[in-house]
C-alpha positions, 0 to 999 in steps of 0.5 A: 887853627888850620892843622900844621903841614909838613915843612920841606925836608921834615922827618916823618917822626918830627912832623907827627910829633909836632902834629900831634901835640898841636891837635891835641892842644887844640882839644881833640882826643889823642887817637883822632890826633894820630889819625889826623896827622898820619892822613895829613902826612900821607896827603903830603906825599901825594896820597897812600898810593904815592908812599915810597915803599920805605914810607910804608915800611916805617908807617907799619912799624910805627903803628905796630910798636904802639899796639898791644897784641892779643896775647899780652892783653890776655895775660895783663887782664888775668894778672889784674883779675887775679889782683882784684879777686875776691877782695873789697878795697879801703881805697882804689888800688891804682898803683898796683894796677899800674905796676902790672901794666909797667911789667909790660912796658905800658904806662897810664897817661894823662891827656898830654900824654905824660904818665898819669899823676892824679887822683879819682874824685867820686861823683853823686854816683856811686859807681864811677867808670874811668878810661885811662889812655896807655903809652909805651914806657920804653919810648918816652921822649925828651919832653916825658911824653909817651906814644899812646897805644892805639888799640888799648885802654885801661878800663876801671869801674868802682863802686863804694859800698855802704861799708865805705870799701870799693869793689873794683872791676878793671880790664884792658880793652 
């Protein structure tokens, strides 16, 4: 199906939200959906060169609030490493890792941008890697969806040892 176009007099935030949901429902990854929808919005204004100064400021602020600064990533990674080392776990410690993220207004997301509410199934390999999309906790909308953080993921690798315990490596990338 074609990507929806902005309706006449539609507010930017409403269009971007509507468009991202549509593009994700069509099977595109979240980050790609964001890029597509902003591109369509810009083109509807006649391209980046014809954007008003207020549109440019608005776009910059929206992008800035959906990013994690390098210093915060470093703090989060330090806390994650402090929690994980030097321990082997009976089960994969997702909630403690998520709690660390939430201290910084970050939540793990499912594919539909809602809070991650699942479990991990190991495959036939002993080592598995999982990437979690992340969202801004304080910006949850009325449909319990969070805006995706465009410059960070939580990467979790786990190895199930012969003892049945897990060795965990996790970091925000």
